[in-house]
Structure formats: structure tokens, C-alpha cells
C-alpha positions as CSV (number, residue, x, y, z in Angstrom):
1,M,35.4,150.2,72.3
2,P,34.1,148.7,75.6
3,H,31.0,149.1,76.9
4,F,30.3,150.3,80.5
5,P,26.4,149.3,81.1
6,Y,24.6,151.7,83.9
7,S,21.4,152.6,84.7
8,T,20.4,156.3,85.9
9,G,18.6,155.1,88.8
10,K,15.5,157.1,87.9
11,V,14.4,154.9,85.6
12,R,14.5,150.9,85.7
13,A,15.9,149.1,82.4
14,P,13.0,147.0,80.8
15,R,13.4,143.3,82.0
16,V,12.8,140.1,80.2
17,R,12.1,136.8,81.9
18,A,14.1,133.9,80.6
19,Q,13.4,130.3,80.8
20,G,15.8,128.8,83.1
21,E,18.7,129.1,80.5
22,R,22.3,128.6,81.9
23,V,24.9,130.8,82.7
24,M,28.8,130.4,83.6
25,F,30.3,132.6,86.1
26,C,34.2,132.6,86.4
27,A,35.6,133.5,89.7
28,D,39.5,133.1,90.4
29,G,39.8,129.9,88.0
30,R,36.5,128.1,89.7
31,Q,33.2,128.1,87.2
32,V,29.5,128.6,88.9
33,S,26.8,127.7,86.4
34,G,23.3,128.7,87.0
35,K,19.6,129.5,85.4
36,L,19.0,132.8,84.4
37,H,15.4,134.5,85.3
38,T,15.4,137.6,84.3
39,F,17.9,140.1,82.7
40,S,18.0,143.6,81.0
41,P,20.3,145.7,79.4
42,T,22.2,146.2,82.7
43,G,21.9,143.2,84.5
44,G,19.9,140.3,85.7
45,L,18.8,137.5,88.6
46,V,20.3,134.1,88.3
47,Q,19.5,131.0,90.3
48,M,23.4,129.6,91.1
49,D,24.4,126.3,91.2
50,G,27.3,127.1,93.7
51,K,28.4,129.8,95.9
52,V,30.3,132.7,94.8
53,D,32.3,135.0,97.6
54,E,33.7,137.4,95.0
55,T,31.5,140.3,93.8
56,L,33.7,140.9,90.5
57,V,33.4,137.7,87.9
58,E,33.4,136.9,84.3
59,I,30.0,136.0,82.8
60,E,29.6,134.0,79.9
61,L,26.1,133.4,78.3
62,R,25.0,131.9,74.8
63,T,22.7,133.4,72.6
64,L,21.7,132.9,69.1
65,Y,23.3,135.6,68.2
66,G,26.7,134.8,69.5
67,T,28.1,134.4,73.6
68,I,28.1,137.5,75.5
69,R,31.2,137.9,77.4
70,G,31.8,140.5,80.1
71,L,32.7,141.6,83.5
72,V,29.8,141.5,86.3
73,Q,29.4,142.7,89.7
74,I,27.1,140.0,91.8
75,L,25.5,141.7,94.7
76,P,24.5,140.6,97.7
77,P,22.3,138.2,98.2
78,Q,18.8,139.4,99.5
79,K,17.2,136.0,101.6
80,D,18.3,132.7,99.8
81,P,22.2,132.8,98.6
82,H,21.6,131.0,96.0
83,W,19.0,134.2,94.0
84,R,22.1,136.2,93.1
85,A,21.2,139.6,91.2
86,F,24.0,140.8,89.1
87,S,25.1,143.5,86.9
88,F,27.2,144.6,84.0
89,V,30.3,145.9,84.4
90,A,32.2,146.2,81.5
91,L,30.9,144.7,78.1
92,S,32.7,145.0,74.7
93,D,31.1,146.3,72.0
94,E,30.6,143.1,70.2
95,S,29.2,141.8,73.6
96,H,27.0,144.8,74.1
97,A,25.3,144.0,70.3
98,R,24.5,140.7,71.0
99,L,23.1,141.6,74.6
100,C,20.6,144.0,72.6
101,M,19.7,141.7,69.9
102,A,18.8,139.1,72.1
103,L,16.4,141.2,74.3
104,T,15.5,142.7,71.5
105,A,14.3,139.4,70.2
106,M,13.1,137.9,73.7
107,R,10.7,141.1,73.7
108,S,9.0,140.9,70.3
109,D,5.4,139.8,69.8
110,V,6.2,137.5,67.1
111,P,6.8,134.1,68.5
112,Q,10.1,132.1,68.4
113,P,12.3,130.4,70.4
114,S,14.0,131.8,73.0
115,A,17.0,134.0,72.2
116,I,19.2,132.5,74.6
117,R,20.7,128.9,74.1
118,G,20.6,126.4,77.2
119,N,24.0,124.4,77.6
């Protein structure tokens, strides 16, 4: 069953600081990569290597627990058009489970390599 993450608006989802791992976005058959800086169960912040005009795009993020694939909404840029926030719109149950495992591993107190694999 698909998972549709959302925020209640009252309590912000806990953020995890990434280490600049690579993330891939696909829009209209065109791929744009970027560096992930923060992410949470509801979305994240990425520094794009290229321009994305579309608001709904596919995402691919490799983790130690498998690849997370889903649909995200790219939010309008604030100041720099290369820094873009995104929110998860739809994830498969499998991708949602991988996202949760990666976030849990990155938040844990035990020092370990990043739960996200760089490209």
C-alpha cells in the first residue's frame, strides 16, 4: 500500500543533517542531481546541480537499507534557485520503511557511517 507522508503543521518533523550525499530527481525524462543537506520523514533540503521547473518530480536516494524511490513536490526557491526544499508526496511501503530506517540510523547516538550512500 502506498504511503503518503504529511505534516500536521503544528509540530515540525525532526530533521537530520546529511553529509552532502547525492540525490537524483527525474522530471520529464530529464535527470537533475543534487547534494542532500537535511532531510526528515516529510521532506528535505537539497542543493541542485541544475534547474528544475516542474513541481512534481520523481526522487531516487540510495541508502544502506536500499534505494528510496517516490514522488516529491519541489517547493519554490527562497533566495538561491539552486537550494530547493522538497516534500514527499508518495512513497511505496518499502521506500517508506527504508526512509525510516535511514533516519533512525542517522539520529542514533552510536557513531557509524552515513546511512545514505553517495553516488
